[in-house]
MARDRENSE-547422 format. One line per 10 residues: number of its first residue (from 1); their letters; for each residue z, y, x of N, C-alpha, C, CB. Coordinates in pm, whole numbers. Each point is the difference from the previous one (the first is absolute). Glycine has a CB too. Layout:
BEGIN
NUM) A) Z,Y,X,Z,Y,X,Z,Y,X,Z,Y,X ~ ...
END
This chain:
BEGIN
1) HGTGSNPALL) -10110,3570,-896,-12,-65,130,-134,-73,8,251,-26,16 ~ -314,36,101,-125,-72,21,29,-145,38,-113,212,70 ~ 11,-293,-65,15,-139,39,-95,-29,115,67,-67,-234 ~ -39,-36,312,-86,-36,112,-4,111,102,-135,-143,-150 ~ 13,185,187,-16,103,103,1,141,-57,-130,-163,131 ~ 140,175,-264,3,134,-59,130,70,32,-150,-78,-184 ~ 146,207,212,124,73,32,88,15,-123,-121,123,181 ~ 250,-108,-156,93,28,-110,-7,147,-35,153,-187,72 ~ -167,216,-198,-11,139,-46,120,35,-85,-250,-13,5 ~ 306,130,16,114,49,-78,-52,107,-94,166,-51,186
11) TVPQETLTGA) -159,28,-316,-40,99,-99,123,74,-49,-198,-140,-71 ~ 199,271,89,117,81,-35,-30,81,-125,69,11,242 ~ 4,-33,-352,-21,80,-121,20,148,29,74,-193,-141 ~ -151,278,75,12,143,22,141,51,-28,-241,24,-59 ~ 308,-83,-44,131,52,-37,106,-24,106,-62,-37,-235 ~ 35,-52,333,100,-22,103,17,122,89,-53,-242,-4 ~ -45,330,3,9,119,83,97,102,-58,-233,-40,76 ~ 266,29,-202,87,98,-65,136,-55,-34,-201,107,-89 ~ 229,-229,129,131,-56,-27,11,-57,-140,94,160,161 ~ -207,-184,-229,5,-53,-136,13,-152,5,-140,193,-84
21) GHEVVEMELG) 120,-258,-33,23,-144,-8,-105,-81,74,108,39,-217 ~ -88,-172,221,-91,-94,62,-13,21,150,-123,-10,-215 ~ 229,53,281,-6,19,144,16,-134,70,93,232,-23 ~ -155,-241,140,11,-124,78,138,-13,63,-245,8,45 ~ 316,103,-33,137,-1,50,83,90,-90,-76,-42,240 ~ 189,-9,-288,88,78,-85,117,52,81,-67,-137,-200 ~ 109,262,171,109,63,74,100,62,-96,-154,46,193 ~ 280,-66,-167,107,59,-80,104,60,93,-41,-163,-187 ~ 102,273,143,106,64,79,133,-63,-33,-129,214,7 ~ 205,-247,97,135,-52,-18,102,111,11,-72,-220,90
31) DFLKGTIRIR) 146,223,18,100,103,26,-65,111,83,190,-170,-9 ~ -203,290,-50,-71,106,73,79,49,120,-108,68,-213 ~ 241,-73,208,80,44,114,-16,-95,119,163,106,-158 ~ -174,-234,130,-18,-99,106,-148,-23,35,212,-108,-75 ~ -300,160,-10,-142,-16,27,-50,-141,-20,20,184,158 ~ 30,-256,-258,-43,-136,-26,-108,-3,-107,227,-85,66 ~ -328,3,-45,-108,-17,-96,-31,-149,-14,-95,227,58 ~ 46,-263,-177,-41,-138,-25,-152,-8,8,203,-43,-145 ~ -255,-51,223,-142,-22,14,-34,-137,-59,-10,146,208 ~ -85,-150,-302,-45,-127,-56,-149,-17,26,178,10,-178
41) NAFALRDLSG) -215,-124,235,-139,-33,29,-63,-60,-125,52,-37,245 ~ -147,108,-307,-64,-46,-122,-123,-86,27,85,204,-111 ~ -121,-222,240,-110,-92,31,41,-143,-31,-82,157,180 ~ -14,-237,-226,28,-140,-29,-16,-88,124,-76,38,-234 ~ -11,3,328,-30,-86,115,14,69,135,-153,-123,-147 ~ 192,247,150,-1,76,125,138,58,29,-244,54,-35 ~ 290,-71,159,125,66,38,-31,143,42,103,-221,72 ~ 2,297,-38,-18,142,30,-1,31,149,109,49,-214 ~ -132,-151,295,-1,25,145,-117,88,43,112,-220,32 ~ -214,232,-116,-113,86,34,15,143,-47,-139,-200,-12
51) YYLEWSILRN) 260,234,-35,27,134,-51,125,57,65,-111,-59,-218 ~ 127,190,205,123,64,45,45,103,-103,-64,-37,242 ~ 191,69,-237,57,100,-90,14,131,75,122,-177,-131 ~ -184,282,78,14,135,54,85,80,-97,-225,-12,121 ~ 332,77,-72,86,77,-88,24,139,56,109,-212,-76 ~ -79,304,-14,33,137,41,92,61,-105,-220,25,123 ~ 305,66,-77,90,74,-89,-43,146,-4,192,-159,50 ~ -204,211,-171,-33,141,-19,124,75,-47,-240,-58,-55 ~ 266,170,118,103,92,-48,-70,128,-43,179,-99,154 ~ -169,129,-283,-68,117,-57,-150,-3,30,213,132,25
61) GEKTEEGRRQ) -270,-252,-29,-143,-17,15,-49,-15,142,-19,127,-203 ~ 106,-106,302,-39,-8,140,57,-126,63,-9,251,15 ~ -72,-319,69,43,-124,63,108,29,105,-228,-100,-41 ~ 339,28,30,111,19,93,30,-123,84,94,163,-159 ~ -137,-280,111,26,-124,74,-103,-103,-43,249,51,18 ~ -289,-138,75,-99,-101,-33,20,-123,88,-162,178,-72 ~ 102,-288,32,13,-121,78,-97,-106,-47,237,53,40 ~ -233,-170,25,-89,-111,-30,78,-130,14,-203,130,79 ~ 177,-224,-171,65,-130,5,-103,-111,-15,210,100,-96 ~ -193,-207,175,-86,-117,-15,45,-81,-120,-42,-5,249
71) LEVAPGAQTM) -50,-70,-308,28,-77,-120,-27,-148,24,-56,200,-141 ~ 152,-283,108,-15,-145,7,52,-57,-132,27,-5,256 ~ -113,5,-357,39,-44,-133,-101,-102,-48,112,221,-50 ~ -65,-338,13,-88,-108,-45,-60,32,-135,136,-164,128 ~ -246,97,-166,-62,24,-131,100,-21,-113,-220,-72,93 ~ 227,168,-183,88,-9,-115,147,24,30,-161,-156,-92 ~ 196,175,219,140,19,38,35,149,4,-7,-214,133 ~ 136,240,-117,47,137,12,109,9,104,-60,43,-239 ~ 83,81,287,103,20,100,56,140,-15,-112,-162,158 ~ 232,182,-105,62,132,3,-9,56,141,158,-62,-188
81) LSLDYKTRFY) -202,185,200,-10,67,128,90,122,3,-234,-83,26 ~ 291,112,90,74,124,21,-78,88,95,222,-116,-41 ~ -256,237,-4,-81,90,83,81,70,107,-149,33,-195 ~ 281,-32,180,89,57,101,-37,145,34,33,-230,94 ~ -65,307,-197,-32,139,31,128,81,24,-210,-18,-137 ~ 192,130,205,114,83,42,21,123,-87,-39,-80,230 ~ -49,101,-326,6,120,-83,133,11,-74,-249,-10,-26 ~ 305,131,24,118,30,-80,-43,83,-119,152,-8,204 ~ -84,-11,-316,-43,60,-125,97,111,-43,-108,-217,-67 ~ 50,331,28,80,117,-36,-49,58,-132,44,48,243
91) EGNDYFLNLR) 48,9,-318,-33,65,-127,-100,114,25,228,-60,-94 ~ -310,86,-8,-96,109,9,-132,-39,63,191,151,14 ~ -209,-281,15,-122,-48,63,-56,-118,-78,82,79,225 ~ -216,-90,-224,-67,-119,-51,-19,-100,113,-118,136,-177 ~ 141,-263,150,-27,-106,98,-84,-107,-66,217,47,123 ~ -328,-82,-58,-85,-107,-49,-30,-97,113,-101,154,-172 ~ 90,-282,136,-38,-105,95,-140,-47,-37,242,-71,35 ~ -336,84,58,-136,-49,-18,-16,-132,73,-87,236,-22 ~ 34,-336,-47,-23,-133,58,-148,-34,-9,234,-73,-63 ~ -290,19,172,-138,-45,4,-6,-138,64,-83,239,13
101) IKTKAADGMV) 18,-333,-81,-31,-129,61,-143,9,52,161,-129,-154 ~ -182,114,286,-131,20,59,-45,-123,79,47,245,12 ~ -179,-258,-2,-58,-110,76,12,26,150,-159,-46,-189 ~ 189,-59,265,7,14,146,-140,7,61,218,-126,1 ~ -307,45,-53,-136,-6,54,-99,-4,-116,80,-120,209 ~ -207,145,-178,-104,-8,-102,-7,-141,-54,-129,185,111 ~ 108,-195,-242,-6,-130,-67,-119,1,-94,253,-33,18 ~ -367,-17,29,-121,7,-81,-41,144,-20,62,-212,-113 ~ -69,256,-12,-39,137,-31,118,96,-1,-188,-92,-132 ~ 309,39,151,119,85,1,29,43,144,93,-117,-206
111) PADFAVASRQ) -90,247,235,22,45,138,144,-12,43,-189,156,-27 ~ 212,-141,157,136,4,53,71,124,-50,-72,-127,204 ~ 204,117,-218,86,110,-43,-33,47,-142,21,70,238 ~ -72,-161,-318,-30,29,-139,123,-31,-85,-246,-51,36 ~ 285,147,-123,118,-19,-85,-34,-85,-121,91,222,77 ~ -37,-345,-83,-24,-88,-114,105,19,-108,-107,-164,154 ~ 215,232,-123,104,29,-99,77,122,45,18,-244,-65 ~ 29,324,-29,77,120,34,97,32,-112,-190,88,139 ~ 303,-34,-103,100,43,-96,72,123,54,29,-237,-84 ~ 21,318,-8,86,112,37,127,-8,-84,-199,144,63
121) FRLGPYRYQE) 314,-131,4,129,-7,-68,78,128,27,2,-252,18 ~ 62,305,-122,94,109,21,128,-58,57,-100,136,-189 ~ 154,-71,291,122,-45,64,118,83,-49,-130,-76,201 ~ 217,12,-276,121,68,-45,-21,91,-118,78,-13,229 ~ 29,77,-273,-4,86,-120,-32,146,33,165,-152,-105 ~ -203,180,229,-14,139,44,-127,64,-56,125,-58,209 ~ -121,189,-224,-114,76,-51,-22,124,85,43,-85,-233 ~ -170,119,249,-37,119,78,56,125,-66,-209,-115,80 ~ 275,195,-2,55,126,-51,1,101,113,142,-122,-171 ~ -205,235,147,-9,104,101,52,131,-58,-199,-115,110
131) TYQVDKGLID) 291,177,-42,56,126,-48,-93,116,36,234,-93,25 ~ -226,197,-104,-81,119,25,91,120,13,-195,-98,-125 ~ 179,173,233,81,118,23,-70,121,-61,94,-101,213 ~ -35,157,-316,-60,113,-70,-1,123,89,76,-94,-221 ~ -191,159,231,-15,122,80,48,120,-81,-196,-101,125 ~ 273,189,-62,58,115,-69,-72,132,29,217,-118,9 ~ -345,107,33,-75,122,27,-20,86,-123,-114,-121,181 ~ 89,250,-159,-15,95,-110,-131,-22,-75,138,165,127 ~ -133,-146,-259,-118,-12,-86,-10,124,-86,18,-252,-3 ~ -137,310,-1,-27,115,-87,-77,-49,-122,-3,160,197
141) VTDGPGNIAL) 51,-127,-317,-60,-48,-125,-55,118,-78,158,-198,-7 ~ -283,183,-38,-64,101,-84,-38,-63,-133,-86,125,204 ~ 144,-74,-312,-31,-50,-134,-98,97,-63,228,-113,-25 ~ -358,88,49,-103,91,-47,-45,-30,-141,-72,26,233 ~ -28,48,-282,-46,-19,-138,-64,-136,-25,-35,245,-11 ~ -31,-301,112,-67,-128,-19,50,-110,92,-195,126,-72 ~ 248,-88,188,41,-98,101,144,22,44,-237,-16,75 ~ 295,-89,-21,128,8,71,-29,-37,144,140,-58,-209 ~ -108,145,301,-29,-22,141,130,-7,79,-222,117,-23 ~ 233,-217,110,114,-15,90,-52,7,143,129,-141,-168
151) NGYDFRIEFD) -74,235,244,-42,19,138,118,-23,94,-176,164,-74 ~ 155,-253,172,98,-21,105,-60,38,133,108,-183,-131 ~ -37,155,238,-49,38,133,-132,-70,32,237,35,76 ~ -250,-162,-117,-118,-79,35,-86,-40,-120,129,-83,192 ~ -91,116,-313,-70,-58,-114,-18,101,-114,92,-223,64 ~ -182,186,-154,-19,73,-126,-34,-104,-107,-80,214,120 ~ 151,-207,-233,-24,-89,-113,-19,85,-125,136,-187,106 ~ -245,165,-177,-29,75,-121,-7,-96,-119,-125,175,133 ~ 190,-135,-243,-3,-76,-126,-72,83,-106,216,-120,60 ~ -296,54,-141,-61,62,-117,102,-2,-114,-236,-72,73
161) KSTGQIIRYS) 273,187,-124,104,8,-102,-45,-56,-135,89,200,118 ~ -219,-209,-140,-47,-52,-129,-1,-152,-5,-139,204,-23 ~ 136,-269,140,-7,-146,5,120,-64,71,-247,21,-1 ~ 320,58,80,109,-55,78,-46,-82,119,132,-2,-207 ~ -258,20,247,-59,-78,108,-16,83,128,-120,-138,-172 ~ 131,70,285,-27,64,128,-149,28,10,198,-116,110 ~ -236,236,-72,-141,33,19,-31,31,146,-7,88,-234 ~ 111,-74,317,-21,13,144,129,-34,73,-177,177,-37 ~ 161,-255,143,113,-36,85,-52,4,142,112,-147,-180 ~ -66,244,257,-48,15,137,117,0,97,-199,129,-82
171) YRGKDLMSAG) 172,-174,204,102,-10,105,-62,50,130,115,-196,-115 ~ -52,301,170,-51,64,122,-148,36,-13,168,-129,134 ~ -204,177,-252,-135,46,-26,-99,-109,-34,50,182,150 ~ -6,-307,-154,-89,-112,-32,23,-46,-143,-2,-71,242 ~ -105,59,-320,14,-45,-138,25,-150,-4,-151,185,-78 ~ 258,-225,6,39,-141,-10,-15,-56,-140,157,40,186 ~ -166,48,-286,-7,-47,-138,-63,110,-85,204,-149,31 ~ -289,106,-126,-66,99,-86,35,-16,-147,-184,8,164 ~ 244,-122,-203,39,-20,-139,95,-118,-11,-218,95,-78 ~ 308,-88,-23,89,-112,-28,145,49,-10,-157,-158,119
181) PELAFGEPGD) 249,67,-153,-21,-141,-31,-17,-21,-151,135,-63,203 ~ -254,29,-245,-28,-20,-142,38,-142,-41,-186,169,11 ~ 244,-182,-129,33,-132,-52,-127,-83,-12,198,94,-126 ~ -193,-220,175,-118,-86,2,39,-141,-42,-104,139,183 ~ 5,-211,-236,26,-132,-56,-92,-107,57,77,112,-208 ~ -106,-101,335,-83,-100,65,-142,49,22,139,-177,-103 ~ -201,124,210,-138,34,31,-95,-69,-98,61,30,244 ~ -176,33,-275,-96,-63,-91,-39,-141,42,-84,225,-53 ~ 66,-246,181,-41,-132,49,106,-105,-20,-140,113,165 ~ 267,-72,-180,108,-97,-19,-9,-70,-135,143,139,149
191) TSKNDTLEKN) -202,-75,-249,3,-54,-136,-138,-28,-57,211,124,-33 ~ -318,-99,111,-135,-9,-54,-37,-140,-46,-62,186,150 ~ 131,-290,-99,-30,-137,-41,81,-43,-122,-53,-53,238 ~ 135,142,-289,81,-29,-117,-24,112,-101,175,-126,137 ~ -251,95,-243,-40,105,-95,120,66,-67,-211,-125,-40 ~ 312,45,8,117,56,-67,74,98,90,20,-209,-136 ~ 5,170,261,69,88,92,-83,124,31,116,-198,98 ~ -248,183,-90,-85,115,26,9,99,-116,-155,-142,139 ~ 156,93,-261,16,89,-117,137,67,3,-154,-145,-134 ~ 256,70,174,135,58,11,3,111,105,100,-219,-71
201) RILWDQAVRE) -167,194,185,0,101,106,-67,128,-48,-5,-182,173 ~ -106,169,-245,-69,118,-54,92,76,-95,-223,-118,23 ~ 296,44,-107,93,64,-94,109,77,75,-45,-182,-166 ~ 104,121,268,108,65,73,-51,116,85,124,-216,2 ~ -244,202,56,-59,112,74,-23,119,-92,-109,-162,158 ~ 68,134,-280,-20,108,-98,134,65,-35,-201,-119,-93 ~ 307,39,85,132,55,-29,43,99,108,60,-210,-121 ~ -94,180,246,33,92,110,-82,128,-11,57,-196,148 ~ -187,181,-175,-87,119,-10,44,92,-113,-189,-135,91 ~ 240,78,-200,38,80,-116,148,39,1,-179,-115,-127
211) STLLEYQITE) 249,83,235,141,37,9,16,151,11,51,-221,109 ~ 64,270,-148,27,144,8,131,23,75,-124,40,-216 ~ 127,69,292,120,35,76,98,71,-93,-133,20,215 ~ 252,-75,-227,101,57,-88,79,111,69,16,-219,-118 ~ 28,192,242,80,99,71,4,-32,148,139,37,-205 ~ -96,60,283,22,-22,143,125,76,42,-249,-31,42 ~ 309,-13,67,119,65,54,-9,6,152,138,-81,-196 ~ -83,187,252,11,14,145,146,26,32,-238,88,23 ~ 297,-173,61,140,18,39,13,-18,151,80,-82,-227 ~ 30,130,281,27,-10,143,141,-55,20,-156,192,51
221) DVNGNYYLSF) 172,-281,47,134,-52,26,64,76,117,-69,-227,-87 ~ 191,189,123,75,74,102,-62,-14,138,205,-33,-135 ~ -292,-68,156,-63,-21,131,-136,66,11,121,-214,15 ~ -161,287,-119,-128,68,4,-117,-85,-45,91,134,183 ~ -65,-256,-232,-107,-82,-56,-37,53,-139,79,-203,131 ~ -207,197,-161,-45,45,-132,-41,-120,-85,-77,219,98 ~ 111,-209,-228,-33,-103,-97,-95,59,-103,223,-117,36 ~ -339,55,-51,-94,38,-105,-8,-115,-98,-132,150,157 ~ 163,-122,-283,1,-103,-103,-99,35,-109,241,-52,50 ~ -324,-45,-89,-100,20,-104,17,-107,-107,-162,103,167
231) TKILLGGDAR) 156,-61,-293,12,-93,-112,-128,3,-82,250,32,-7 ~ -311,-150,-13,-124,-11,-76,20,-84,-125,-131,25,212 ~ 55,11,-316,-1,-76,-125,-127,-83,-5,137,178,-120 ~ -123,-309,93,-114,-89,-13,3,-68,-137,-3,-36,250 ~ -114,-9,-294,-13,-77,-124,57,76,-120,14,-211,135 ~ -38,341,-134,46,82,-112,150,6,-16,-209,-58,-109 ~ 281,31,217,146,5,-2,67,-136,4,-23,208,-126 ~ -56,-316,124,59,-134,4,46,-39,141,-146,-63,-192 ~ 108,142,293,44,-27,138,8,132,75,-105,-230,-2 ~ 186,230,106,13,117,87,-3,-43,146,132,121,-177
241) LFQRFRIDGR) -184,-33,258,-3,-21,145,77,112,67,-223,-120,-14 ~ 324,81,93,77,96,79,-35,-22,147,190,6,-172 ~ -243,97,236,-29,-6,143,83,106,71,-235,-86,-42 ~ 305,43,145,89,89,73,-31,-8,149,180,-27,-177 ~ -191,142,241,-33,8,141,115,70,73,-249,5,-51 ~ 308,-72,148,97,65,87,-68,28,133,197,-116,-114 ~ -207,242,149,-75,43,118,96,61,100,-208,39,-138 ~ 204,-90,262,92,52,101,-74,92,97,140,-207,-21 ~ -68,253,124,-52,102,90,-113,-42,89,220,90,-5 ~ -248,-220,16,-115,-44,79,-120,-34,-86,158,-87,170
251) GAMLVQNVFV) -143,106,-303,-111,-28,-91,-2,-141,-53,-125,169,122 ~ 228,-248,-93,7,-136,-54,39,6,-147,62,-91,227 ~ -117,-2,-306,25,-2,-144,56,-135,-42,-184,166,-36 ~ 293,-162,-38,46,-117,-73,-59,10,-139,217,-18,136 ~ -304,-78,-172,-71,4,-128,64,-102,-94,-217,73,113 ~ 269,-26,-224,64,-85,-99,-84,2,-128,230,43,100 ~ -268,-161,-148,-84,-14,-118,76,-80,-106,-212,11,141 ~ 238,50,-255,74,-67,-107,-84,7,-127,224,60,105 ~ -267,-178,-151,-77,-12,-124,95,-52,-107,-220,-43,124 ~ 232,115,-235,97,-34,-103,-71,-31,-132,173,146,112
261) KMQGEYPVMP) -149,-266,-163,-47,-35,-134,92,65,-102,-97,-220,82 ~ 40,300,-171,79,65,-104,0,-81,-129,-54,222,103 ~ -65,-265,-145,-12,-76,-125,-139,-60,-8,168,150,-116 ~ -192,-233,15,-131,-58,-24,-28,-124,82,-76,226,-54 ~ -38,-290,25,-45,-119,71,-143,23,47,155,-150,-136 ~ -181,121,265,-133,19,56,-36,-119,88,29,250,-6 ~ -159,-270,36,-41,-113,83,62,6,140,-214,-11,-129 ~ 214,-104,197,54,-5,135,-80,92,92,78,-236,-38 ~ -13,285,141,-67,81,101,-51,-93,109,148,201,-51 ~ -276,-191,93,-56,-90,100,69,9,136,-215,19,-118
271) GFGTAFHLPK) 283,88,142,77,23,121,84,123,-24,-177,-105,150 ~ 253,147,-48,79,121,-17,23,63,136,112,-93,-207 ~ -156,219,220,18,67,128,-49,143,-5,-23,-217,115 ~ -8,270,3,-46,138,13,-117,5,97,232,88,-49 ~ -320,12,30,-121,12,81,-7,138,64,-118,-164,-147 ~ 74,167,274,-19,124,75,-145,8,50,245,0,70 ~ -290,123,-47,-129,23,65,28,60,138,-121,33,-224 ~ 62,-93,328,18,46,137,-134,45,57,196,-157,31 ~ -195,249,65,-126,46,60,-77,-111,69,104,222,30 ~ -233,-202,-15,-88,-101,60,33,-28,147,-176,72,-159
281) EFSLMDWYGR) 251,19,224,31,-19,142,93,-118,26,-31,243,30 ~ 97,-297,-132,86,-116,20,-85,-121,34,172,94,-159 ~ -133,-167,265,-85,-109,46,75,-127,39,-155,173,78 ~ 288,-165,-56,76,-116,45,121,-24,-90,-76,41,235 ~ 117,-167,-243,122,-31,-72,76,-112,70,-107,73,-216 ~ 237,-53,238,91,-104,45,99,-22,-113,-26,62,248 ~ 69,-187,-264,97,-25,-107,85,-121,33,-157,100,-167 ~ 274,-101,107,93,-111,15,19,-62,-138,117,107,199 ~ -178,-222,-219,6,-65,-130,-72,-132,2,14,221,-108 ~ -56,-265,-8,-67,-131,-14,-151,23,-1,197,-97,-129
291) EPDAGHEVGV) -268,18,209,-144,18,17,-77,-122,-50,44,149,197 ~ -132,-133,-299,-76,-112,-53,-83,-72,105,-6,118,-215 ~ -55,-42,307,-88,-61,101,76,-69,112,-167,173,-54 ~ 300,-167,52,81,-70,100,90,-102,-68,-5,203,149 ~ -50,-272,-248,77,-102,-69,114,56,-83,-59,-152,181 ~ 48,279,-220,104,68,-79,134,4,75,-116,-75,-211 ~ 111,73,342,124,8,78,41,146,19,-58,-216,117 ~ 188,237,-109,54,133,25,-10,31,149,158,-21,-197 ~ -204,141,229,-12,40,140,-47,144,8,-50,-235,68 ~ 30,283,53,-56,133,24,-148,-16,30,223,90,86
301) YSDTIPAAGG) -307,-19,-160,-144,-14,12,-64,138,17,5,-210,-140 ~ -130,209,185,-73,125,22,-146,-24,-31,164,75,177 ~ -228,26,-237,-142,-11,-33,-56,139,-25,33,-231,-99 ~ -164,237,88,-64,127,-32,-4,18,-152,-139,-12,211 ~ 111,133,-252,-23,30,-141,-150,20,-16,232,107,-33 ~ -304,-180,-54,55,-74,-113,22,-149,24,-111,165,-139 ~ 88,-215,261,19,-144,23,142,-43,-35,-173,8,180 ~ 268,85,-171,138,-32,-34,22,-6,-151,71,108,212 ~ -178,-80,-289,13,-3,-145,34,-140,-50,-163,188,-15 ~ 185,-199,-113,51,-124,-55,150,13,-17,-185,-133,108
311) AKSDVRWARL) 239,52,-195,141,14,-35,91,-53,109,-62,-20,-240 ~ 150,105,290,106,-40,93,129,-5,-80,-118,105,203 ~ 188,-215,-195,121,-16,-80,125,-3,88,-133,-125,-170 ~ 249,144,107,130,-3,68,1,91,122,33,-234,-80 ~ -83,356,63,-12,95,111,132,72,22,-245,29,-48 ~ 290,-25,174,120,77,37,-39,141,41,115,-212,74 ~ -222,224,5,-51,131,38,-149,-11,28,225,66,96 ~ -293,47,-107,-142,8,34,-25,134,68,-66,-151,-195 ~ -12,148,300,-33,122,75,-151,22,-10,196,-32,161 ~ -236,141,-228,-141,35,-13,-29,118,90,-8,-86,-239
321) TRKDGYGLLI) -96,73,322,-23,96,107,-142,54,0,172,-117,133 ~ -182,247,-111,-129,66,17,-54,-24,141,65,175,-169 ~ -192,-139,189,-62,-19,131,65,86,108,-212,-55,-115 ~ 278,164,75,63,88,99,146,-33,24,-159,177,-69 ~ 209,-287,11,138,-44,26,102,49,-101,-62,-3,234 ~ 23,86,-330,92,46,-104,-5,-97,-116,-30,242,69 ~ 143,-257,-138,-2,-95,-109,125,1,-85,-147,-137,138 ~ 156,34,-222,111,-16,-94,64,-137,20,-112,154,-165 ~ 245,-156,169,76,-122,1,60,-20,-139,52,23,249 ~ -86,-135,-314,54,-32,-132,108,-106,21,-220,55,-119
331) RQESTLFHLI) 342,-28,71,111,-94,21,65,-40,-131,39,101,224 ~ 2,-227,-231,70,-48,-118,134,71,-14,-113,-223,20 ~ 162,227,-141,136,48,-25,80,-114,-62,-81,239,-30 ~ 87,-247,-103,82,-102,-63,-68,-135,-8,108,180,-128 ~ -241,-183,135,-71,-127,-17,-126,-1,84,91,-22,-231 ~ -142,-97,260,-128,-13,68,-110,51,-93,83,-198,136 ~ -196,237,-76,-109,50,-83,-130,-71,36,115,222,-20 ~ -217,-200,-63,-133,-54,23,-93,116,35,41,-194,-161 ~ -150,161,229,-84,105,57,-147,-38,-9,186,65,156 ~ -270,34,-191,-146,-15,6,-57,127,59,-4,-156,-202
341) TRRERPEGPV) -90,143,296,-76,115,50,-148,-31,-15,184,63,164 ~ -260,37,-201,-145,-14,-8,-63,138,5,20,-213,-136 ~ -144,218,180,-73,126,-1,-66,18,-135,-39,-12,249 ~ 43,134,-299,-61,28,-130,-152,-9,7,195,147,-58 ~ -250,-125,178,-142,-19,27,-15,-13,151,-72,132,-208 ~ -40,-183,259,-15,-16,145,26,130,75,-166,-180,-42 ~ 253,171,141,37,116,83,68,109,-81,-191,-52,150 ~ 240,18,-268,62,100,-86,151,-6,2,-200,-10,-142 ~ 266,83,50,146,1,-8,57,-139,-24,-11,233,-88 ~ 140,-247,114,68,-129,-12,90,2,-122,-9,-33,251
351) MLSIDLSHEP) 2,-74,-330,93,-21,-111,112,-89,49,-185,27,-173 ~ 308,18,156,118,-76,38,82,-30,-124,4,108,229 ~ 20,-237,-255,84,-41,-113,130,-56,54,-203,-48,-143 ~ 315,103,99,133,-51,33,58,-51,-130,34,161,197 ~ -13,-292,-206,30,-61,-128,129,-81,2,-243,-7,-44 ~ 308,5,-71,113,-90,-20,-50,-141,-26,139,189,-90 ~ -254,-200,21,-55,-132,-33,-151,6,-9,210,-57,-123 ~ -276,-48,176,-143,-19,-21,-26,-96,-115,-40,44,243 ~ 145,-104,-294,-11,-95,-110,30,69,-133,65,-189,156 ~ -112,131,-268,29,60,-132,150,9,-25,-217,-91,-86
361) VPFKSWNFSY) 258,202,28,141,20,-35,8,48,-145,60,56,242 ~ 47,-89,-314,11,40,-140,28,149,-16,82,-229,-51 ~ -105,277,-68,31,138,-33,151,15,-16,-226,30,-113 ~ 290,13,218,143,28,-3,30,99,113,55,-230,-97 ~ 68,267,115,36,99,101,-8,-61,140,150,117,-166 ~ -205,-38,261,-13,-42,139,33,117,90,-175,-172,-60 ~ 222,142,181,18,107,98,-10,-56,141,146,127,-162 ~ -199,-47,251,-2,-36,142,-17,126,84,-96,-229,-53 ~ 139,219,177,1,115,90,-56,-39,136,199,95,-121 ~ -248,4,191,-46,-19,138,7,135,70,-154,-194,-65
371) RVIPYSSSKY) 146,189,196,8,123,80,-131,23,73,248,-30,28 ~ -294,154,-25,-123,39,69,38,94,113,-140,-27,-212 ~ 105,-9,336,42,76,117,-122,37,83,225,-117,1 ~ -249,245,24,-113,39,85,33,-21,147,-72,168,-172 ~ -30,-191,254,25,-19,143,-128,28,79,178,-172,-50 ~ -165,179,179,-115,8,90,34,-80,125,-69,230,-89 ~ -31,-297,143,21,-83,118,-130,-13,78,183,-126,-118 ~ -176,149,247,-117,-15,86,-43,-147,10,71,202,130 ~ 19,-294,-164,-30,-143,6,-118,-37,-88,240,-44,47 ~ -257,118,-158,-102,-37,-98,-125,86,5,183,-80,-141
381) VQ) -193,169,237,-118,85,12,-119,-86,41,143,201,62 ~ -254,-186,-137,-120,-80,31,-98,80,86,29,-125,-215
END
């Protein structure tokens, strides 16, 4: 605070923008069904009459209800507020409450409508869950000397029999994938500041390069879905990787990755996931998850590639789109996943990492699954 004729200045710590500690206003969730929250004024000399509370409810990342409340809280005091929202809560959906304390008017160097505190709360025990209707279209399978090819009405998927990897994935004549999903242990930039983790990553990357394919199987179920299963030996037999692809009549793939520790002790893995190579025509990404540049809040976001690069966590789905509107929808199955996109070189192909973890994990058995669905939409044509 200034004295005499000097204006009063409000200095806002950077961490208040992300809901971290040392906020000028503290917020806690009370009863989520009744919409009650506790507001505490952390100012020593200032009441909250110069601020307002802006709130919104997200269902599956999209705003469904919002409102504003005036604040009359003395310095150091607290109060309970009821937001009186009308939202009803149902299984199979995510619900989040976003709270912002904002300035009513400019205050020195702080502009009007500036958020001095923010929080996001999950409402209830509900979790996002979306069912997928399996397509029963016909698939023609060719088990050739070097490749396995699956052809449907709209798609073609080719696997290299020596590696168990996809080498081409096209939909309605448009190439959507050129390689993957290879076992990966984090991006080089993720561990470059930690010499030990960087050495571990090099070791595990080498284990993938030196892995050998033990066997593969092709089976069909009663609905015409095809299952391709590949078993790899890593670390001279101390670990195995089982990758299974269930492909339906529209070309959608359920990708199951099971890493099994057989024996021995090895350094921690800097991360754990899978990597794909996509054509350079991919240019946009939408996703539903946690965004670092938005205070790590869960929501639906959109950006260009590679600007959308960087680690996205707690992802429910991600939509990657080419300039002509064709693309891939990546959806969670049993667990949320992490995501990184980057170009391998300027204007070049795109590297897509779909990971169970971006953090170091011990050498033990792991498994995670996700679904890859091709699509086309005029909405995304540039």
